[in-house]
PASEBA-1860 file (N, C-alpha, C; in nm, 3 decimals):
! residues 316
1> XXXXXXXX> -11.751/6.224/3.606/-11.701/6.289/3.454/-11.763/6.195/3.358 ~ -11.869/6.220/3.296/-11.929/6.081/3.171/-11.872/6.193/3.052 ~ -11.844/6.068/2.965/-11.873/6.111/2.810/-11.967/6.100/2.752 ~ -12.093/6.107/2.822/-12.194/6.039/2.755/-12.274/6.144/2.704 ~ -12.318/6.178/2.620/-12.414/6.275/2.564/-12.567/6.293/2.609 ~ -12.666/6.332/2.587/-12.785/6.388/2.589/-12.847/6.297/2.526 ~ -12.778/6.281/2.395/-12.843/6.232/2.249/-12.808/6.050/2.308 ~ -12.705/6.020/2.386/-12.690/5.878/2.370/-12.769/5.844/2.470
9> XXXXXXXX> -12.824/5.949/2.568/-12.865/5.866/2.693/-13.038/5.899/2.663 ~ -13.048/5.957/2.576/-13.169/5.912/2.458/-13.243/5.833/2.388 ~ -13.133/5.743/2.388/-13.136/5.635/2.305/-13.227/5.473/2.377 ~ -13.315/5.396/2.309/-13.367/5.270/2.381/-13.264/5.176/2.343 ~ -13.304/5.102/2.459/-13.196/4.963/2.492/-13.183/4.918/2.319 ~ -13.261/4.883/2.243/-13.175/4.766/2.142/-13.134/4.912/2.069 ~ -13.204/5.037/2.037/-13.155/5.144/2.005/-12.996/5.154/1.976 ~ -12.969/5.156/2.119/-12.806/5.173/2.183/-12.712/5.049/2.128
17> XXXXXXXX> -12.766/4.943/2.121/-12.712/4.850/2.117/-12.660/4.838/1.946 ~ -12.786/4.891/1.849/-12.754/4.828/1.720/-12.692/4.960/1.680 ~ -12.641/5.069/1.724/-12.545/5.191/1.676/-12.427/5.162/1.762 ~ -12.391/5.078/1.845/-12.282/5.084/1.898/-12.232/4.984/1.792 ~ -12.323/4.887/1.734/-12.241/4.744/1.681/-12.227/4.822/1.485 ~ -12.352/4.928/1.439/-12.246/4.996/1.337/-12.113/5.088/1.374 ~ -12.103/5.175/1.475/-12.029/5.214/1.511/-11.850/5.155/1.546 ~ -11.890/5.022/1.590/-11.763/4.914/1.541/-11.748/4.833/1.443
25> XXXXXXXX> -11.842/4.858/1.308/-11.778/4.837/1.240/-11.760/4.885/1.139 ~ -11.763/5.048/1.181/-11.707/5.193/1.098/-11.560/5.199/1.151 ~ -11.545/5.171/1.249/-11.425/5.191/1.346/-11.358/5.112/1.275 ~ -11.340/5.005/1.273/-11.299/4.887/1.204/-11.231/4.916/1.080 ~ -11.349/4.941/0.998/-11.342/4.988/0.866/-11.208/5.150/0.818 ~ -11.242/5.218/0.938/-11.142/5.345/0.925/-10.981/5.314/0.996 ~ -10.966/5.197/1.089/-10.876/5.148/1.125/-10.746/5.080/0.982 ~ -10.851/5.015/0.890/-10.793/4.943/0.777/-10.757/5.034/0.693
33> XXXXXXXX> -10.814/5.154/0.678/-10.832/5.252/0.592/-10.695/5.300/0.618 ~ -10.669/5.368/0.771/-10.576/5.429/0.821/-10.442/5.360/0.786 ~ -10.456/5.238/0.811/-10.275/5.132/0.754/-10.241/5.129/0.640 ~ -10.382/5.147/0.515/-10.368/5.185/0.390/-10.270/5.335/0.383 ~ -10.349/5.400/0.403/-10.295/5.526/0.373/-10.141/5.521/0.430 ~ -10.109/5.465/0.539/-9.955/5.478/0.626/-9.885/5.400/0.561 ~ -9.935/5.272/0.480/-9.871/5.213/0.386/-9.809/5.264/0.286 ~ -9.916/5.348/0.214/-9.846/5.427/0.094/-9.749/5.519/0.115
41> XXXXXXXX> -9.776/5.622/0.236/-9.685/5.740/0.282/-9.543/5.597/0.325 ~ -9.527/5.516/0.355/-9.445/5.422/0.346/-9.362/5.453/0.214 ~ -9.468/5.355/0.167/-9.387/5.325/0.014/-9.287/5.432/-0.081 ~ -9.394/5.570/-0.062/-9.324/5.705/-0.100/-9.203/5.740/-0.063 ~ -9.204/5.701/0.095/-9.118/5.784/0.176/-9.161/5.941/0.211 ~ -9.301/5.929/0.219/-9.336/6.109/0.221/-9.317/6.145/0.359 ~ -9.277/6.029/0.477/-9.262/6.104/0.596/-9.100/6.192/0.590 ~ -9.039/6.155/0.510/-8.895/6.228/0.473/-8.938/6.380/0.481
49> XXXXXXXX> -9.010/6.414/0.337/-9.066/6.528/0.322/-9.058/6.623/0.440 ~ -9.099/6.581/0.545/-9.132/6.672/0.668/-9.062/6.670/0.774 ~ -8.934/6.571/0.730/-8.797/6.588/0.838/-8.786/6.493/0.941 ~ -8.895/6.374/0.881/-8.893/6.241/0.975/-8.819/6.126/0.924 ~ -8.729/6.040/0.975/-8.667/5.952/0.925/-8.723/5.838/0.918 ~ -8.858/5.836/0.945/-8.934/5.680/0.961/-9.072/5.695/0.962 ~ -9.109/5.583/0.954/-9.282/5.603/0.956/-9.376/5.562/1.080 ~ -9.260/5.498/1.156/-9.300/5.545/1.301/-9.265/5.693/1.384
57> XXXXXXXX> -9.187/5.766/1.365/-9.133/5.830/1.425/-9.273/5.993/1.309 ~ -9.312/5.937/1.247/-9.376/6.041/1.154/-9.545/6.004/1.245 ~ -9.598/5.864/1.257/-9.700/5.845/1.327/-9.694/5.872/1.475 ~ -9.580/5.875/1.497/-9.573/5.893/1.682/-9.564/6.041/1.681 ~ -9.468/6.128/1.653/-9.446/6.269/1.627/-9.577/6.372/1.575 ~ -9.599/6.330/1.433/-9.680/6.394/1.332/-9.879/6.376/1.384 ~ -9.851/6.262/1.382/-10.009/6.180/1.428/-10.052/6.194/1.546 ~ -9.942/6.198/1.678/-9.981/6.205/1.765/-10.041/6.052/1.855
65> XXXXXXXX> -9.985/5.953/1.763/-9.998/5.844/1.820/-9.888/5.813/1.972 ~ -9.929/5.729/2.053/-9.852/5.674/2.162/-9.727/5.598/2.113 ~ -9.630/5.567/2.135/-9.517/5.514/2.058/-9.583/5.346/2.037 ~ -9.645/5.324/2.151/-9.716/5.171/2.161/-9.808/5.144/2.079 ~ -9.910/5.269/2.043/-9.967/5.238/1.933/-9.913/5.285/1.794 ~ -9.811/5.382/1.788/-9.684/5.357/1.633/-9.691/5.245/1.607 ~ -9.606/5.168/1.743/-9.553/5.042/1.679/-9.660/4.931/1.622 ~ -9.753/4.980/1.695/-9.887/4.854/1.638/-9.898/4.892/1.541
73> XXXXXXXX> -9.906/4.991/1.431/-9.956/5.012/1.336/-9.878/4.999/1.246 ~ -9.716/5.024/1.268/-9.633/4.990/1.215/-9.627/4.864/1.157 ~ -9.597/4.719/1.285/-9.562/4.583/1.239/-9.677/4.545/1.156 ~ -9.809/4.581/1.214/-9.935/4.569/1.161/-9.941/4.584/1.013 ~ -9.874/4.659/0.985/-9.858/4.705/0.811/-9.741/4.615/0.739 ~ -9.655/4.598/0.801/-9.541/4.462/0.779/-9.600/4.342/0.770 ~ -9.685/4.313/0.861/-9.752/4.186/0.838/-9.851/4.173/0.749 ~ -9.932/4.243/0.751/-10.032/4.254/0.595/-9.984/4.240/0.511
81> XXXXXXXX> -9.847/4.328/0.478/-9.744/4.302/0.335/-9.713/4.142/0.313 ~ -9.689/4.095/0.436/-9.648/3.986/0.408/-9.760/3.841/0.379 ~ -9.797/3.885/0.480/-9.947/3.799/0.490/-10.089/3.832/0.424 ~ -10.112/3.820/0.335/-10.266/3.866/0.321/-10.377/3.873/0.361 ~ -10.376/3.782/0.441/-10.498/3.738/0.488/-10.517/3.791/0.611 ~ -10.423/3.858/0.665/-10.374/3.930/0.809/-10.512/4.026/0.771 ~ -10.522/4.098/0.653/-10.632/4.208/0.635/-10.752/4.200/0.682 ~ -10.837/4.078/0.623/-10.917/4.028/0.657/-10.952/3.986/0.799
89> XXXXXXXX> -10.868/3.932/0.865/-10.848/3.853/1.028/-10.910/4.073/1.062 ~ -10.869/4.132/1.082/-10.817/4.246/1.097/-10.957/4.316/1.080 ~ -11.019/4.295/0.955/-11.170/4.340/0.966/-11.261/4.271/0.986 ~ -11.244/4.137/1.020/-11.385/4.075/1.053/-11.332/4.079/1.210 ~ -11.268/4.160/1.282/-11.239/4.185/1.443/-11.164/4.057/1.470 ~ -11.107/3.917/1.458/-11.068/3.827/1.459/-10.941/3.840/1.509 ~ -10.862/3.928/1.479/-10.732/3.991/1.533/-10.742/4.137/1.540 ~ -10.662/4.140/1.667/-10.646/4.280/1.713/-10.495/4.315/1.663
97> XXXXXXXX> -10.479/4.452/1.653/-10.348/4.551/1.635/-10.268/4.531/1.677 ~ -10.228/4.480/1.825/-10.188/4.459/1.906/-10.099/4.290/1.911 ~ -10.217/4.179/1.843/-10.151/4.082/1.820/-10.121/4.040/1.726 ~ -10.171/4.131/1.618/-10.068/4.148/1.473/-9.980/4.236/1.480 ~ -9.903/4.324/1.584/-9.793/4.342/1.581/-9.709/4.236/1.664 ~ -9.742/4.121/1.746/-9.691/4.045/1.829/-9.626/3.919/1.736 ~ -9.734/3.870/1.653/-9.692/3.819/1.518/-9.592/3.842/1.402 ~ -9.626/4.002/1.371/-9.479/4.046/1.297/-9.378/4.026/1.384
105> XXXXXXXX> -9.345/4.072/1.504/-9.218/4.044/1.608/-9.168/3.904/1.576 ~ -9.249/3.812/1.595/-9.226/3.654/1.603/-9.178/3.622/1.479 ~ -9.231/3.661/1.371/-9.154/3.622/1.195/-9.048/3.641/1.216 ~ -9.013/3.826/1.251/-8.852/3.874/1.240/-8.784/3.763/1.345 ~ -8.844/3.767/1.478/-8.749/3.671/1.567/-8.702/3.544/1.492 ~ -8.788/3.461/1.467/-8.792/3.345/1.388/-8.661/3.336/1.285 ~ -8.706/3.438/1.181/-8.602/3.472/1.059/-8.487/3.487/1.163 ~ -8.442/3.550/1.218/-8.326/3.566/1.260/-8.259/3.497/1.337
113> XXXXXXXX> -8.339/3.401/1.462/-8.316/3.294/1.484/-8.237/3.184/1.379 ~ -8.357/3.155/1.272/-8.311/2.995/1.199/-8.241/3.073/1.092 ~ -8.222/3.184/1.068/-8.075/3.256/0.950/-8.136/3.231/0.841 ~ -8.300/3.267/0.807/-8.344/3.183/0.677/-8.502/3.249/0.662 ~ -8.603/3.298/0.556/-8.669/3.350/0.564/-8.822/3.240/0.588 ~ -8.867/3.296/0.661/-9.011/3.155/0.699/-9.094/3.193/0.568 ~ -9.114/3.061/0.533/-9.215/3.040/0.406/-9.376/3.109/0.433 ~ -9.468/3.136/0.313/-9.574/3.171/0.327/-9.665/3.079/0.412
121> XXXXXXXX> -9.685/2.982/0.381/-9.734/2.887/0.503/-9.658/2.861/0.665 ~ -9.556/2.938/0.671/-9.518/2.913/0.825/-9.578/3.050/0.877 ~ -9.594/3.162/0.793/-9.594/3.286/0.851/-9.758/3.300/0.869 ~ -9.852/3.212/0.763/-9.934/3.180/0.790/-10.023/3.112/0.926 ~ -9.927/3.010/0.968/-9.940/2.992/1.097/-9.899/3.060/1.179 ~ -9.840/3.130/1.164/-9.780/3.263/1.265/-9.957/3.298/1.323 ~ -9.997/3.374/1.188/-10.133/3.432/1.187/-10.244/3.373/1.279 ~ -10.248/3.249/1.211/-10.333/3.117/1.338/-10.357/3.164/1.465
129> XXXXXXXX> -10.189/3.182/1.491/-10.159/3.123/1.590/-10.182/3.255/1.738 ~ -10.210/3.381/1.645/-10.322/3.455/1.761/-10.423/3.495/1.738 ~ -10.501/3.434/1.634/-10.637/3.489/1.598/-10.684/3.444/1.673 ~ -10.824/3.506/1.707/-10.923/3.479/1.815/-10.823/3.441/1.923 ~ -10.736/3.484/1.956/-10.655/3.524/2.099/-10.639/3.663/2.196 ~ -10.669/3.619/2.336/-10.647/3.747/2.395/-10.469/3.734/2.408 ~ -10.423/3.872/2.465/-10.289/3.903/2.396/-10.180/3.811/2.496 ~ -10.246/3.733/2.589/-10.168/3.678/2.680/-10.132/3.485/2.581
137> XXXXXXXX> -10.320/3.499/2.585/-10.273/3.382/2.511/-10.173/3.376/2.359 ~ -10.206/3.458/2.265/-10.127/3.465/2.168/-9.951/3.451/2.194 ~ -9.929/3.509/2.294/-9.754/3.511/2.313/-9.757/3.400/2.378 ~ -9.811/3.307/2.420/-9.769/3.163/2.442/-9.812/3.088/2.335 ~ -9.854/3.095/2.248/-9.895/3.027/2.131/-9.750/3.075/2.014 ~ -9.759/3.193/2.059/-9.592/3.224/1.923/-9.475/3.155/2.023 ~ -9.484/3.147/2.123/-9.327/3.103/2.242/-9.317/2.959/2.174 ~ -9.454/2.847/2.202/-9.463/2.741/2.160/-9.440/2.732/2.029
145> XXXXXXXX> -9.487/2.789/1.910/-9.411/2.786/1.802/-9.258/2.794/1.730 ~ -9.233/2.899/1.797/-9.105/2.932/1.809/-8.998/2.802/1.885 ~ -9.030/2.785/1.985/-8.946/2.681/2.051/-8.940/2.546/1.952 ~ -9.073/2.495/1.877/-9.052/2.370/1.776/-8.973/2.419/1.698 ~ -9.023/2.549/1.630/-8.896/2.596/1.510/-8.739/2.586/1.536 ~ -8.705/2.594/1.627/-8.592/2.606/1.678/-8.513/2.436/1.728 ~ -8.657/2.434/1.776/-8.645/2.268/1.826/-8.548/2.185/1.697 ~ -8.669/2.173/1.614/-8.681/2.068/1.503/-8.551/2.122/1.401
153> XXXXXXXX> -8.450/2.254/1.408/-8.327/2.269/1.364/-8.219/2.281/1.488 ~ -8.215/2.228/1.604/-8.110/2.195/1.640/-8.022/2.313/1.704 ~ -8.168/2.428/1.757/-8.082/2.553/1.754/-8.127/2.582/1.890 ~ -8.039/2.617/1.971/-8.082/2.646/2.113/-8.156/2.765/2.127 ~ -8.269/2.771/2.175/-8.329/2.896/2.229/-8.274/3.021/2.255 ~ -8.311/3.137/2.254/-8.265/3.245/2.323/-8.336/3.230/2.469 ~ -8.263/3.264/2.576/-8.324/3.323/2.672/-8.431/3.380/2.741 ~ -8.481/3.476/2.612/-8.593/3.548/2.599/-8.733/3.468/2.593
161> XXXXXXXX> -8.699/3.379/2.455/-8.793/3.275/2.422/-8.863/3.182/2.550 ~ -8.770/3.138/2.611/-8.776/3.007/2.708/-8.802/3.066/2.816 ~ -8.748/3.149/2.861/-8.830/3.262/3.021/-8.728/3.390/3.043 ~ -8.749/3.486/3.111/-8.685/3.576/3.155/-8.590/3.538/3.251 ~ -8.461/3.575/3.231/-8.298/3.585/3.283/-8.261/3.640/3.313 ~ -8.181/3.667/3.462/-8.117/3.807/3.483/-8.020/3.857/3.381 ~ -7.998/3.947/3.381/-7.919/4.039/3.281/-7.800/4.123/3.318 ~ -7.683/4.120/3.390/-7.601/4.210/3.423/-7.587/4.354/3.317
169> XXXXXXXX> -7.671/4.463/3.411/-7.628/4.591/3.349/-7.627/4.671/3.431 ~ -7.619/4.836/3.380/-7.513/4.908/3.474/-7.660/4.997/3.521 ~ -7.627/5.062/3.646/-7.775/5.154/3.707/-7.812/5.268/3.561 ~ -7.750/5.281/3.474/-7.710/5.364/3.364/-7.875/5.341/3.273 ~ -7.823/5.177/3.226/-7.931/5.104/3.106/-8.045/5.093/3.193 ~ -8.030/5.059/3.286/-8.176/5.041/3.435/-8.269/5.152/3.396 ~ -8.186/5.249/3.423/-8.252/5.381/3.394/-8.311/5.406/3.283 ~ -8.257/5.398/3.153/-8.292/5.420/3.029/-8.435/5.318/2.978
177> XXXXXXXX> -8.396/5.207/3.049/-8.532/5.121/3.043/-8.623/5.150/3.085 ~ -8.634/5.213/3.211/-8.704/5.277/3.281/-8.825/5.382/3.211 ~ -8.723/5.464/3.219/-8.757/5.619/3.111/-8.834/5.560/2.947 ~ -8.832/5.439/2.918/-8.814/5.391/2.806/-8.993/5.326/2.784 ~ -8.974/5.230/2.941/-9.163/5.181/2.945/-9.228/5.305/3.014 ~ -9.208/5.405/3.086/-9.282/5.536/3.092/-9.360/5.574/2.980 ~ -9.241/5.568/2.824/-9.286/5.641/2.725/-9.383/5.542/2.660 ~ -9.327/5.414/2.636/-9.389/5.309/2.539/-9.536/5.222/2.581
185> XXXXXXXX> -9.537/5.273/2.679/-9.618/5.193/2.784/-9.609/5.057/2.829 ~ -9.680/4.963/2.749/-9.727/4.812/2.861/-9.639/4.703/2.774 ~ -9.521/4.716/2.826/-9.412/4.631/2.722/-9.335/4.615/2.817 ~ -9.256/4.485/2.805/-9.158/4.403/2.919/-9.028/4.469/2.870 ~ -8.933/4.477/2.939/-8.773/4.454/2.947/-8.757/4.382/2.819 ~ -8.789/4.271/2.812/-8.756/4.175/2.697/-8.789/4.262/2.522 ~ -8.905/4.255/2.547/-8.969/4.365/2.453/-8.916/4.444/2.416 ~ -8.905/4.542/2.502/-8.816/4.664/2.448/-8.688/4.668/2.379
193> XXXXXXXX> -8.603/4.575/2.453/-8.497/4.557/2.396/-8.507/4.477/2.274 ~ -8.626/4.399/2.236/-8.594/4.310/2.088/-8.645/4.429/2.005 ~ -8.776/4.553/2.045/-8.824/4.635/1.934/-8.679/4.690/1.882 ~ -8.622/4.777/2.000/-8.431/4.814/1.935/-8.361/4.748/1.905 ~ -8.366/4.625/1.884/-8.275/4.575/1.808/-8.313/4.489/1.657 ~ -8.426/4.494/1.650/-8.500/4.507/1.532/-8.498/4.577/1.479 ~ -8.494/4.727/1.513/-8.508/4.835/1.442/-8.382/4.836/1.343 ~ -8.292/4.791/1.460/-8.143/4.827/1.397/-8.128/4.723/1.251
201> XXXXXXXX> -8.164/4.601/1.287/-8.143/4.513/1.217/-8.243/4.535/1.074 ~ -8.339/4.628/1.073/-8.441/4.637/0.961/-8.349/4.727/0.900 ~ -8.274/4.861/0.966/-8.171/4.972/0.918/-8.083/4.894/0.840 ~ -8.000/4.785/0.914/-7.910/4.757/0.812/-7.944/4.690/0.684 ~ -8.081/4.625/0.692/-8.094/4.564/0.588/-8.097/4.628/0.490 ~ -8.197/4.731/0.519/-8.234/4.833/0.390/-8.150/4.918/0.323 ~ -8.030/4.949/0.416/-7.938/5.019/0.376/-7.858/4.945/0.234 ~ -7.855/4.781/0.293/-7.762/4.709/0.189/-7.881/4.700/0.042
209> XXXXXXXX> -7.997/4.717/0.079/-8.096/4.719/-0.016/-8.097/4.841/-0.101 ~ -8.073/4.929/-0.024/-8.039/5.085/-0.084/-7.930/5.066/-0.168 ~ -7.834/5.048/-0.130/-7.664/5.031/-0.208/-7.684/4.965/-0.322 ~ -7.738/4.856/-0.337/-7.778/4.787/-0.408/-7.879/4.863/-0.553 ~ -7.976/4.858/-0.538/-8.073/4.934/-0.591/-7.999/5.065/-0.680 ~ -7.946/5.165/-0.612/-7.865/5.243/-0.686/-7.735/5.207/-0.769 ~ -7.668/5.125/-0.711/-7.573/5.049/-0.827/-7.674/4.971/-0.965 ~ -7.804/4.966/-0.955/-7.844/4.874/-1.052/-7.963/4.992/-1.151
217> XXXXXXXX> -7.969/5.133/-1.117/-8.050/5.212/-1.223/-7.972/5.210/-1.316 ~ -8.091/5.213/-1.409/-8.058/5.176/-1.546/-7.942/5.357/-1.611 ~ -7.958/5.436/-1.570/-7.867/5.547/-1.592/-7.735/5.517/-1.560 ~ -7.741/5.424/-1.472/-7.571/5.452/-1.450/-7.464/5.403/-1.545 ~ -7.386/5.515/-1.546/-7.251/5.500/-1.652/-7.197/5.364/-1.625 ~ -7.123/5.339/-1.754/-7.003/5.212/-1.722/-6.888/5.267/-1.612 ~ -6.851/5.157/-1.574/-6.767/5.210/-1.397/-6.657/5.150/-1.439 ~ -6.571/5.267/-1.448/-6.416/5.193/-1.469/-6.325/5.182/-1.335
225> XXXXXXXX> -6.279/5.049/-1.350/-6.187/5.040/-1.187/-6.130/5.123/-1.163 ~ -6.039/5.198/-1.231/-5.914/5.227/-1.194/-5.934/5.400/-1.211 ~ -6.084/5.453/-1.253/-6.089/5.571/-1.300/-6.224/5.652/-1.144 ~ -6.118/5.687/-1.076/-6.185/5.748/-0.950/-6.296/5.832/-0.961 ~ -6.323/5.911/-1.092/-6.442/5.985/-1.145/-6.532/5.908/-1.136 ~ -6.541/5.822/-1.191/-6.683/5.706/-1.244/-6.658/5.575/-1.120 ~ -6.638/5.603/-0.997/-6.709/5.494/-0.939/-6.732/5.557/-0.808 ~ -6.770/5.490/-0.750/-6.870/5.538/-0.571/-6.721/5.581/-0.500
233> XXXXXXXX> -6.615/5.617/-0.509/-6.488/5.618/-0.412/-6.519/5.790/-0.365 ~ -6.547/5.761/-0.223/-6.553/5.914/-0.180/-6.426/5.964/-0.134 ~ -6.340/6.062/-0.127/-6.194/6.091/-0.047/-6.217/6.117/0.072 ~ -6.153/6.029/0.196/-6.171/6.065/0.349/-6.171/6.191/0.401 ~ -6.120/6.310/0.328/-6.108/6.467/0.362/-6.274/6.512/0.311 ~ -6.348/6.455/0.235/-6.498/6.501/0.198/-6.567/6.433/0.289 ~ -6.550/6.309/0.331/-6.613/6.233/0.444/-6.615/6.365/0.591 ~ -6.480/6.327/0.593/-6.485/6.450/0.724/-6.521/6.563/0.718
241> XXXXXXXX> -6.513/6.622/0.593/-6.563/6.773/0.595/-6.743/6.747/0.616 ~ -6.789/6.667/0.528/-6.925/6.636/0.529/-6.974/6.611/0.645 ~ -6.901/6.537/0.732/-6.957/6.489/0.876/-6.947/6.606/0.989 ~ -6.807/6.673/0.962/-6.866/6.784/1.081/-6.916/6.862/1.042 ~ -6.945/6.912/0.929/-7.096/7.008/0.866/-7.189/6.976/0.910 ~ -7.270/6.814/0.909/-7.373/6.814/0.973/-7.369/6.737/1.095 ~ -7.205/6.722/1.162/-7.298/6.718/1.338/-7.295/6.612/1.347 ~ -7.275/6.478/1.268/-7.310/6.343/1.237/-7.463/6.339/1.263
249> XXXXXXXX> -7.514/6.413/1.164/-7.710/6.344/1.222/-7.718/6.411/1.049 ~ -7.831/6.350/1.019/-7.894/6.342/0.920/-7.880/6.491/0.820 ~ -7.878/6.545/0.721/-7.847/6.761/0.697/-8.012/6.750/0.599 ~ -8.099/6.653/0.622/-8.242/6.706/0.538/-8.329/6.780/0.656 ~ -8.345/6.906/0.559/-8.425/7.000/0.626/-8.562/7.034/0.584 ~ -8.695/7.009/0.656/-8.772/7.068/0.568/-8.782/7.182/0.508 ~ -8.817/7.223/0.409/-8.821/7.381/0.357/-8.913/7.452/0.430 ~ -9.067/7.407/0.432/-9.164/7.443/0.514/-9.177/7.519/0.662
257> XXXXXXXX> -9.124/7.371/0.706/-9.123/7.389/0.854/-9.011/7.423/0.937 ~ -8.891/7.408/0.841/-8.788/7.377/0.892/-8.708/7.329/0.993 ~ -8.803/7.220/1.030/-8.771/7.086/1.058/-8.633/7.003/1.016 ~ -8.536/6.998/1.080/-8.443/6.885/1.044/-8.434/6.772/1.071 ~ -8.445/6.640/1.018/-8.425/6.517/1.052/-8.342/6.474/1.190 ~ -8.349/6.417/1.285/-8.328/6.383/1.419/-8.214/6.303/1.420 ~ -8.226/6.189/1.307/-8.163/6.060/1.284/-8.009/6.067/1.304 ~ -7.939/6.026/1.373/-7.779/5.974/1.379/-7.701/5.847/1.344
265> XXXXXXXX> -7.822/5.766/1.361/-7.733/5.630/1.318/-7.794/5.587/1.151 ~ -7.673/5.485/1.167/-7.665/5.457/0.958/-7.710/5.561/0.876 ~ -7.597/5.619/0.856/-7.583/5.733/0.814/-7.549/5.708/0.665 ~ -7.557/5.761/0.594/-7.537/5.736/0.470/-7.465/5.883/0.330 ~ -7.360/5.848/0.264/-7.321/5.982/0.203/-7.370/5.984/0.045 ~ -7.496/6.099/0.059/-7.554/6.129/-0.052/-7.573/6.194/-0.191 ~ -7.530/6.151/-0.274/-7.522/6.252/-0.401/-7.626/6.342/-0.400 ~ -7.640/6.428/-0.361/-7.771/6.539/-0.355/-7.796/6.608/-0.474
273> XXXXXXXX> -7.718/6.691/-0.489/-7.751/6.766/-0.607/-7.805/6.719/-0.749 ~ -7.648/6.629/-0.800/-7.657/6.525/-0.881/-7.614/6.455/-0.873 ~ -7.694/6.335/-0.891/-7.711/6.224/-0.835/-7.576/6.097/-0.929 ~ -7.490/6.012/-0.829/-7.379/5.973/-0.880/-7.393/5.904/-1.081 ~ -7.507/5.841/-1.056/-7.557/5.762/-1.150/-7.572/5.847/-1.255 ~ -7.590/6.017/-1.238/-7.574/6.111/-1.370/-7.421/6.175/-1.362 ~ -7.343/6.114/-1.316/-7.243/6.194/-1.340/-7.212/6.317/-1.224 ~ -7.255/6.254/-1.107/-7.200/6.389/-1.008/-7.097/6.361/-0.924
281> XXXXXXXX> -7.064/6.459/-0.873/-6.916/6.367/-0.806/-6.907/6.434/-0.677 ~ -6.785/6.376/-0.617/-6.767/6.317/-0.484/-6.724/6.438/-0.432 ~ -6.816/6.574/-0.418/-6.729/6.703/-0.327/-6.813/6.731/-0.266 ~ -6.764/6.814/-0.161/-6.846/6.837/-0.061/-6.962/6.958/-0.075 ~ -6.957/6.981/-0.207/-7.063/7.045/-0.245/-7.241/6.993/-0.310 ~ -7.175/6.821/-0.319/-7.275/6.747/-0.361/-7.276/6.620/-0.300 ~ -7.178/6.616/-0.184/-7.223/6.528/-0.064/-7.307/6.566/0.018 ~ -7.393/6.517/0.049/-7.492/6.534/0.185/-7.491/6.421/0.271
289> XXXXXXXX> -7.485/6.433/0.412/-7.511/6.335/0.482/-7.658/6.280/0.536 ~ -7.718/6.170/0.504/-7.836/6.184/0.512/-7.882/6.034/0.602 ~ -7.965/6.014/0.621/-8.037/5.894/0.670/-8.073/5.810/0.561 ~ -8.085/5.658/0.635/-8.114/5.549/0.460/-8.263/5.605/0.424 ~ -8.346/5.667/0.512/-8.450/5.712/0.427/-8.496/5.800/0.348 ~ -8.445/5.908/0.390/-8.407/6.043/0.352/-8.318/6.054/0.189 ~ -8.189/5.918/0.207/-8.174/5.867/0.091/-8.247/5.810/-0.001 ~ -8.320/5.718/0.048/-8.456/5.659/-0.029/-8.488/5.747/-0.128
297> XXXXXXXX> -8.566/5.847/0.002/-8.668/5.944/-0.073/-8.598/6.064/-0.181 ~ -8.505/6.056/-0.182/-8.423/6.130/-0.271/-8.395/6.092/-0.424 ~ -8.374/5.954/-0.404/-8.381/5.878/-0.551/-8.497/5.838/-0.599 ~ -8.617/5.832/-0.467/-8.775/5.874/-0.541/-8.766/5.979/-0.637 ~ -8.770/6.109/-0.557/-8.800/6.196/-0.626/-8.726/6.254/-0.787 ~ -8.620/6.199/-0.727/-8.490/6.211/-0.895/-8.574/6.106/-0.990 ~ -8.590/5.965/-0.955/-8.570/5.896/-1.054/-8.749/5.878/-1.071 ~ -8.808/5.886/-1.018/-8.953/5.831/-1.006/-8.948/5.698/-0.927
305> XXXXXXXX> -9.127/5.688/-0.859/-9.105/5.607/-0.753/-9.142/5.475/-0.867 ~ -9.226/5.468/-0.992/-9.249/5.354/-1.047/-9.089/5.298/-1.079 ~ -8.975/5.346/-1.107/-8.838/5.303/-1.102/-8.773/5.274/-0.986 ~ -8.781/5.336/-0.899/-8.742/5.316/-0.717/-8.796/5.207/-0.666 ~ -8.904/5.175/-0.705/-9.013/5.093/-0.588/-8.984/4.942/-0.615 ~ -8.957/4.880/-0.733/-8.860/4.722/-0.697/-8.730/4.718/-0.592 ~ -8.638/4.836/-0.624/-8.546/4.841/-0.525/-8.564/4.849/-0.369 ~ -8.677/4.932/-0.387/-8.700/5.019/-0.234/-8.779/4.911/-0.130
313> XXXX> -8.897/4.882/-0.250/-8.993/4.807/-0.152/-9.022/4.662/-0.160 ~ -8.922/4.631/-0.122/-8.903/4.474/-0.138/-9.062/4.405/-0.077 ~ -9.104/4.292/-0.112/-9.202/4.205/-0.031/-9.142/4.065/0.063 ~ -9.160/4.058/0.115/-9.129/3.897/0.136/-9.191/3.793/0.093
END
């Protein structure tokens, strides 16, 4: 079985080489164009309108990328935002999407271990470490950088950075890891666990940013500490009713497809019909259970992207 067409078979040697080179250039340009579109979709939280809770879920389920391909693209976008030089390196073919994703994970890992943000210079160092490298060479270079940074701070490296050590887990956990590896593709156990942890940490961080942003909107009326009608207090009875109604799951439903958001983690109580900042009350007909991204999208739709952008789309 061959994918080669008669048209390709008819090409002369020099024509075949030249056309292939041009096609590769087009492919690289298209990859960057796709990433640019995905970045803007993420900024506007447009995937929320289709019932998805994250850009990763959108690229995987709506666009048909494998989980590994989706992870690589989402991670690459994060790194391009943080290190502008990453875009040129990808365009010039000096770095692969996979290595960009690994570099993004390394930055997240270092910031978590060091409990501080890396400087722009340090992030560029990480990018350089994976440039013009094979996947294996990039992994070794990143490990070396991470160990050096931790040593300079006098921090004991996590076992996953030094080498692979045995961890006692139940048979059920082993089964789930094997299922994930089957779905996600060529990832080690450590990489899978790291991805899941990074996703949860990012959700927590964005949830904190969202709460801060909603408090800081200009429309927010003065808060009277002793007046429950003018603060964010939500009665326990309302919370319990809403959670039971939602079955502990994001309540957003795409009105066109009927697709309901599947997210069940990091759920938030959203003043959906009338925002709190405009006098919305904490009643069962105004409070809905939302995932962080659908809560953010609601704010964008109501207040506008220009107003919410500084709060929701912080850049490192």
